[in-house]
DOVO-703750 format. One record per residue: residue number from 1; x, y, z of N, C-alpha, C in turn; residue in three letters; chain. Coordinates in Angstrom, 1 decimal. Atoms other than C-alpha are relative to their C-alpha. Layout:
<atoms>
ATOM num   n.px   n.py   n.pz  ca.px  ca.py  ca.pz   c.px   c.py   c.pz residuo cadena
ATOM NUM      X      Y      Z      X      Y      Z      X      Y      Z     ALA      A
...
</atoms>
This chain:
<atoms>
ATOM num   n.px   n.py   n.pz  ca.px  ca.py  ca.pz   c.px   c.py   c.pz residuo cadena
ATOM   1   -1.2   -0.8    0.3   24.5  -28.0  -48.8   -0.4    1.1   -0.9     MET      A
ATOM   2    0.2   -1.1    0.8   24.4  -24.6  -50.2    1.1    0.1   -1.1     ARG      A
ATOM   3   -1.0   -0.1    1.1   26.1  -24.1  -53.6   -0.4    1.0   -1.0     ILE      A
ATOM   4    0.3   -1.1    1.0   26.3  -21.2  -56.0   -0.2   -0.6   -1.4     GLY      A
ATOM   5    0.3    0.4    1.4   25.0  -21.5  -59.5    1.3   -0.1   -0.8     ARG      A
ATOM   6   -1.3    0.0    0.7   28.5  -20.7  -60.8    0.8   -1.3    0.2     GLN      A
ATOM   7   -0.6    1.3   -0.3   29.9  -23.8  -59.1   -0.7   -1.1   -0.7     LEU      A
ATOM   8    0.8    1.1    0.7   27.1  -26.0  -60.5    0.4    0.1   -1.5     VAL      A
ATOM   9   -0.3   -0.1    1.5   27.8  -24.6  -64.0    1.4   -0.5   -0.3     ASP      A
ATOM  10   -1.3    0.5    0.2   31.5  -25.4  -63.5    0.1   -1.5    0.0     GLN      A
ATOM  11    0.0    1.5   -0.1   30.8  -29.0  -62.5   -0.6   -0.6   -1.3     ILE      A
ATOM  12    0.7    0.4    1.2   28.4  -29.4  -65.5    1.0    0.1   -1.2     VAL      A
ATOM  13   -1.0   -0.3    1.0   31.1  -27.9  -67.8    1.1   -1.1    0.0     ALA      A
ATOM  14   -1.0    1.0   -0.1   33.7  -30.3  -66.5   -0.5   -1.4   -0.4     HIS      A
ATOM  15    0.6    1.3    0.4   31.4  -33.3  -67.0   -0.1   -0.1   -1.5     ALA      A
ATOM  16    0.1    0.0    1.5   30.7  -32.3  -70.6    1.3   -0.1   -0.7     ARG      A
ATOM  17   -1.4    0.0    0.6   34.4  -31.7  -71.3    0.6   -1.4    0.0     GLU      A
ATOM  18   -0.6    1.3   -0.1   35.3  -35.2  -70.1   -0.8   -1.1   -0.6     GLN      A
ATOM  19    0.8    1.0    0.6   32.5  -37.1  -71.6    0.6   -0.5   -1.3     ALA      A
ATOM  20    0.9    1.0   -0.7   32.2  -39.9  -72.5    0.6   -0.6    1.3     PRO      A
ATOM  21   -0.5    0.4   -1.3   34.5  -40.5  -69.5   -0.6    0.8    1.2     ASP      A
ATOM  22    0.5   -0.7   -1.2   33.4  -39.6  -66.0    1.0    1.0    0.4     GLU      A
ATOM  23   -0.9   -1.0   -0.6   34.9  -36.4  -64.5    0.0   -0.2    1.5     CYS      A
ATOM  24    0.0    0.0   -1.5   35.8  -36.0  -60.9    0.7    1.2    0.6     CYS      A
ATOM  25   -0.6   -1.1   -0.7   36.9  -33.4  -58.4   -0.5    0.1    1.4     GLY      A
ATOM  26    0.4   -0.3   -1.4   36.4  -31.9  -55.0   -0.5    1.4    0.2     MET      A
ATOM  27    0.6   -1.3   -0.4   34.4  -29.1  -53.5    0.5    0.4    1.4     LEU      A
ATOM  28   -0.4   -0.5   -1.4   35.8  -27.0  -50.6   -1.1    0.9    0.5     ALA      A
ATOM  29    1.0   -0.9   -0.5   33.6  -25.1  -48.3    0.1    0.1    1.5     GLY      A
ATOM  30    0.1   -0.2   -1.4   32.6  -24.1  -44.8   -1.4    0.1    0.4     GLN      A
ATOM  31    1.4   -0.1   -0.6   29.5  -24.3  -42.6   -1.1   -0.3   -1.0     ASN      A
ATOM  32    1.0    0.5    0.9   27.5  -26.3  -45.1   -0.2    0.7   -1.3     GLY      A
ATOM  33    0.1   -0.7    1.3   28.3  -24.1  -48.1    1.3   -0.4   -0.8     GLU      A
ATOM  34   -1.2    0.2    0.9   30.5  -25.1  -51.1    0.4    1.3   -0.5     ALA      A
ATOM  35   -0.5   -1.3    0.3   32.7  -22.2  -51.9    1.0   -0.1   -1.2     THR      A
ATOM  36   -1.0    0.0    1.0   35.3  -23.5  -54.4    0.0   -1.5   -0.6     ARG      A
ATOM  37   -0.1    1.3    0.7   35.7  -26.3  -57.0    1.4   -0.2   -0.3     ILE      A
ATOM  38   -1.4    0.4    0.4   38.9  -28.2  -57.6   -0.2   -1.2   -0.9     TYR      A
ATOM  39    0.0    1.0    1.0   39.0  -30.2  -60.8    1.1   -1.0    0.2     ARG      A
ATOM  40   -1.0    1.0    0.0   40.9  -33.5  -60.8   -0.1   -0.9   -1.2     ALA      A
ATOM  41    0.0    0.9    1.1   41.9  -36.0  -63.4   -0.6   -1.3    0.5     ARG      A
ATOM  42    0.5    1.3   -0.2   40.1  -39.3  -63.5    1.0   -1.0   -0.3     ASN      A
ATOM  43   -1.1    1.0    0.3   42.9  -41.9  -63.1   -0.5   -1.2   -0.8     ALA      A
ATOM  44    0.6    1.1    0.7   40.5  -44.5  -64.5   -0.2    0.2   -1.5     GLU      A
ATOM  45    0.3   -0.4    1.4   39.8  -42.6  -67.7   -1.1   -1.0   -0.6     ARG      A
ATOM  46    1.1    1.0    0.2   36.5  -44.6  -67.8   -1.3    0.7    0.0     SER      A
ATOM  47    1.4   -0.5    0.0   32.9  -43.9  -68.7   -0.8   -0.7    1.1     PRO      A
ATOM  48    0.8    0.8   -1.0   31.9  -46.3  -65.8    0.5    0.2    1.4     LEU      A
ATOM  49   -0.5   -0.1   -1.4   34.1  -45.4  -62.8    1.0    1.2    0.0     ARG      A
ATOM  50   -0.9   -1.1   -0.2   36.3  -42.7  -61.4    0.9   -0.3    1.2     TYR      A
ATOM  51   -0.9    0.0   -1.1   39.3  -42.5  -59.1    0.8    1.4   -0.2     THR      A
ATOM  52   -0.7   -1.2    0.1   40.7  -39.1  -58.3    1.5   -0.3   -0.1     ILE      A
ATOM  53   -1.4    0.3    0.2   44.3  -39.1  -59.6    0.8    0.3    1.3     HIS      A
ATOM  54   -0.7   -0.2   -1.3   46.6  -39.5  -56.5    0.7    1.3    0.2     PRO      A
ATOM  55   -0.7   -1.2   -0.1   48.8  -36.5  -57.3   -1.0    1.2    0.1     SER      A
ATOM  56    1.0   -1.1   -0.1   45.7  -34.3  -57.8   -0.6    0.0    1.4     ASP      A
ATOM  57    0.6    0.1   -1.3   44.2  -35.6  -54.5    1.0    0.7    1.0     GLN      A
ATOM  58   -1.0   -0.6   -0.9   47.4  -34.5  -52.6    0.0    1.5   -0.2     ILE      A
ATOM  59   -0.1   -1.5    0.3   47.6  -31.1  -54.4   -1.3    0.7    0.5     ARG      A
ATOM  60    1.3   -0.6   -0.4   43.9  -30.4  -53.7   -0.1    0.1    1.5     ILE      A
ATOM  61    0.1    0.0   -1.5   43.9  -31.4  -50.1    1.0    0.9    0.7     MET      A
ATOM  62   -0.9   -0.9   -0.6   47.0  -29.4  -49.4   -0.5    1.4   -0.2     THR      A
ATOM  63    0.5   -1.4    0.3   45.5  -26.3  -51.1   -1.2    0.3    0.9     GLU      A
ATOM  64    1.2   -0.2   -0.9   42.2  -26.8  -49.1    0.5    0.4    1.4     ILE      A
ATOM  65   -0.5   -0.2   -1.3   44.1  -27.0  -45.9    0.7    1.4    0.2     GLU      A
ATOM  66   -0.7   -1.3    0.0   46.3  -24.0  -46.7   -0.9    1.2    0.0     GLU      A
ATOM  67    1.0   -1.0    0.1   43.3  -21.9  -47.5   -1.0    0.1    1.2     ARG      A
ATOM  68    0.9    0.1   -1.2   41.6  -22.9  -44.2   -1.4   -0.4   -0.3     GLY      A
ATOM  69    1.3    0.6    0.4   38.8  -24.6  -46.0   -0.1   -1.4    0.5     GLU      A
ATOM  70    0.3    1.4   -0.3   37.2  -28.0  -45.5   -0.4   -0.7   -1.2     GLU      A
ATOM  71    0.5    0.8    1.1   36.6  -30.8  -47.9   -1.5   -0.2    0.2     LEU      A
ATOM  72    1.5    0.1   -0.2   32.8  -30.4  -48.4   -0.6   -1.1   -0.8     ALA      A
ATOM  73    0.6    1.1    0.8   32.2  -32.9  -51.2    1.0   -0.5   -1.0     ALA      A
ATOM  74   -0.7    0.6    1.1   33.7  -35.2  -53.8   -1.1    0.0   -1.1     ILE      A
ATOM  75    1.0    0.0    1.1   32.0  -34.8  -57.2    0.5   -0.9   -1.1     TYR      A
ATOM  76   -0.3    0.7    1.2   31.9  -37.0  -60.3   -1.3    0.0   -0.9     HIS      A
ATOM  77    1.1    0.0    0.9   29.7  -37.4  -63.3   -0.4   -1.5   -0.4     SER      A
ATOM  78    0.6    1.2    0.6   27.5  -40.2  -64.7   -0.4    0.5   -1.4     HIS      A
ATOM  79    0.2   -0.4    1.4   27.5  -39.9  -68.5   -1.3   -0.5   -0.6     THR      A
ATOM  80    1.2    0.6    0.6   24.6  -42.2  -69.3   -1.1   -0.4    1.0     LYS      A
ATOM  81    0.9    0.5   -1.0   22.9  -43.0  -66.0   -0.5    1.2    0.9     THR      A
ATOM  82    0.5   -1.0   -0.9   20.9  -41.0  -63.4    1.0    0.5    1.1     PRO      A
ATOM  83   -0.8   -0.5   -1.0   22.5  -38.9  -60.7   -0.3   -0.7    1.4     ALA      A
ATOM  84    0.2    0.8   -1.2   22.3  -41.7  -58.1    1.3   -0.8    0.2     GLU      A
ATOM  85   -1.2    0.8   -0.2   25.2  -43.6  -56.5   -0.1   -1.4   -0.4     PRO      A
ATOM  86   -0.1    1.4    0.4   26.1  -46.8  -58.1    0.6   -0.8    1.1     SER      A
ATOM  87   -0.6    0.9   -1.1   27.3  -49.8  -56.0    1.5    0.3    0.1     GLN      A
ATOM  88   -1.4   -0.3    0.0   30.8  -48.9  -57.1    0.3    1.3    0.8     THR      A
ATOM  89   -0.1   -1.3   -0.7   30.3  -45.3  -55.8   -0.2   -0.2    1.5     ASP      A
ATOM  90    0.2    0.3   -1.4   29.0  -46.7  -52.5    1.2   -0.6    0.6     ILE      A
ATOM  91   -1.2    0.7   -0.5   32.0  -49.0  -52.1    1.1    1.0    0.1     ASN      A
ATOM  92   -1.0   -1.0   -0.1   34.4  -46.1  -52.9   -0.1    0.9    1.2     LEU      A
ATOM  93    0.2   -0.9   -1.1   32.8  -43.9  -50.3    0.4   -0.5    1.4     ALA      A
ATOM  94   -0.5    0.5   -1.2   33.9  -46.2  -47.6    1.4    0.5    0.4     GLY      A
ATOM  95   -1.3   -0.5   -0.3   37.4  -44.7  -47.9   -0.1    1.5    0.4     ASN      A
ATOM  96    0.2   -1.4   -0.3   36.0  -41.1  -47.5   -1.4    0.2    0.6     TRP      A
ATOM  97    1.4    0.0   -0.5   32.9  -41.3  -45.2   -0.5    1.4    0.3     PRO      A
ATOM  98    0.5   -1.3   -0.5   32.8  -37.6  -44.2   -0.5    1.0   -1.0     ASP      A
ATOM  99    0.5   -1.0    0.9   32.4  -35.5  -47.3   -1.3   -0.5   -0.7     PRO      A
ATOM 100    1.1    0.4    0.8   29.2  -35.5  -49.3    0.5   -0.4   -1.4     LEU      A
ATOM 101   -0.3    0.5    1.4   29.1  -37.0  -52.8   -1.0    0.7   -0.9     TYR      A
ATOM 102    0.8   -0.7    0.9   27.8  -34.8  -55.6    0.1   -0.7   -1.4     VAL      A
ATOM 103    0.0    0.7    1.3   26.8  -36.6  -58.9   -0.7    0.9   -1.0     ILE      A
ATOM 104    0.6   -0.7    1.1   26.2  -34.8  -62.1   -0.3   -1.0   -1.1     CYS      A
ATOM 105    0.4    0.9    1.0   24.2  -36.8  -64.6   -0.2    0.7   -1.4     SER      A
ATOM 106    0.2   -0.5    1.4   24.4  -36.2  -68.4   -0.9   -0.9   -0.8     LEU      A
ATOM 107    0.8    1.0    0.7   21.9  -38.9  -69.2   -0.9    0.7   -0.9     ALA      A
ATOM 108    0.7   -0.9    0.9   19.8  -36.1  -70.7    0.9    1.2   -0.2     ASP      A
ATOM 109   -1.0   -1.0    0.2   22.5  -33.9  -72.2   -0.6    1.5    0.0     PRO      A
ATOM 110    0.6   -1.4    0.1   20.1  -30.9  -72.6   -0.5    0.4    1.4     GLU      A
ATOM 111    0.4   -0.4   -1.4   19.1  -31.0  -68.9    0.8   -0.8    1.0     ALA      A
ATOM 112   -0.8    0.7   -1.0   22.0  -32.2  -66.7   -0.7    0.2    1.4     PRO      A
ATOM 113    0.5   -0.1   -1.4   21.0  -33.0  -63.1    1.1   -0.2    1.0     SER      A
ATOM 114   -1.0    0.1   -1.0   23.0  -32.6  -60.0   -0.7   -0.3    1.3     LEU      A
ATOM 115    0.6    0.4   -1.3   22.2  -34.4  -56.7    1.2   -0.3    1.0     ARG      A
ATOM 116   -1.0    0.2   -1.0   24.1  -34.8  -53.4   -0.4   -1.1    0.9     ALA      A
ATOM 117    0.2    1.1   -0.8   24.4  -37.7  -51.1    1.0   -0.1    1.2     PHE      A
ATOM 118   -0.9    0.4   -1.1   25.8  -38.7  -47.7    0.1   -1.5   -0.1     ALA      A
ATOM 119   -0.1    1.4    0.1   27.2  -42.2  -48.0    0.9   -0.5    1.2     ILE      A
ATOM 120   -0.8    0.5   -1.2   28.3  -43.8  -44.7   -0.4   -1.4    0.3     ARG      A
ATOM 121    0.2    1.4   -0.4   28.7  -47.4  -43.8   -1.0   -0.7   -1.0     ASP      A
ATOM 122    0.8    0.6    1.0   27.1  -48.4  -47.1   -1.4    0.5   -0.1     GLY      A
ATOM 123    1.4   -0.6    0.0   23.9  -46.4  -46.4    0.1    1.3   -0.8     GLU      A
ATOM 124    0.1   -1.2    0.9   22.9  -43.7  -48.9   -1.2    0.9    0.5     VAL      A
ATOM 125    1.1   -0.9   -0.3   20.9  -40.6  -47.9    0.2    1.2   -0.8     GLN      A
ATOM 126   -0.1   -1.2    0.8   20.1  -37.8  -50.3    0.0    1.2    0.9     GLU      A
ATOM 127   -0.1   -1.3   -0.7   21.0  -34.3  -49.1   -0.4    1.1   -0.9     VAL      A
ATOM 128    0.5   -1.1    0.9   19.3  -31.2  -50.4    1.1    0.9   -0.5     ASP      A
ATOM 129   -0.9   -1.0    0.6   21.3  -29.0  -52.7   -0.8    1.3   -0.1     LEU      A
ATOM 130    0.6   -1.3    0.1   20.4  -25.4  -52.2    0.8    0.9   -0.9     ASP      A
ATOM 131   -0.7   -0.7    1.1   21.5  -23.8  -55.5   -0.4    1.5    0.1     VAL      A
ATOM 132    0.3   -1.4   -0.1   21.8  -20.0  -55.2    0.6    0.8   -1.1     ARG      A
</atoms>
């Protein structure tokens, strides 16, 4: 997935603002490119898990559709662990198998890392992020 540096910076900023809790949101895009970030509230308010707040999910999906965009990815942060899907993340992905999952790790606060994954039927496959 292609993603602009500005969007990466926005995800990292969101993760830092919400720490120690995980942040979450959605990325809209087209043709394999993320074009817009939509921040959401973490209904869990937890450093260990996230759930996109239901009213935010409805608002974001409506806006994405109205703009003629597609849901490209769901993002969230890991505040203390690497940017790799946890078993909880894998289980949650069963509800949304089509978008990619982008994880921002703040395990090293000075060097946040961002990785993307396709998670389908419990199988995890890393997807290259082409940051531009």
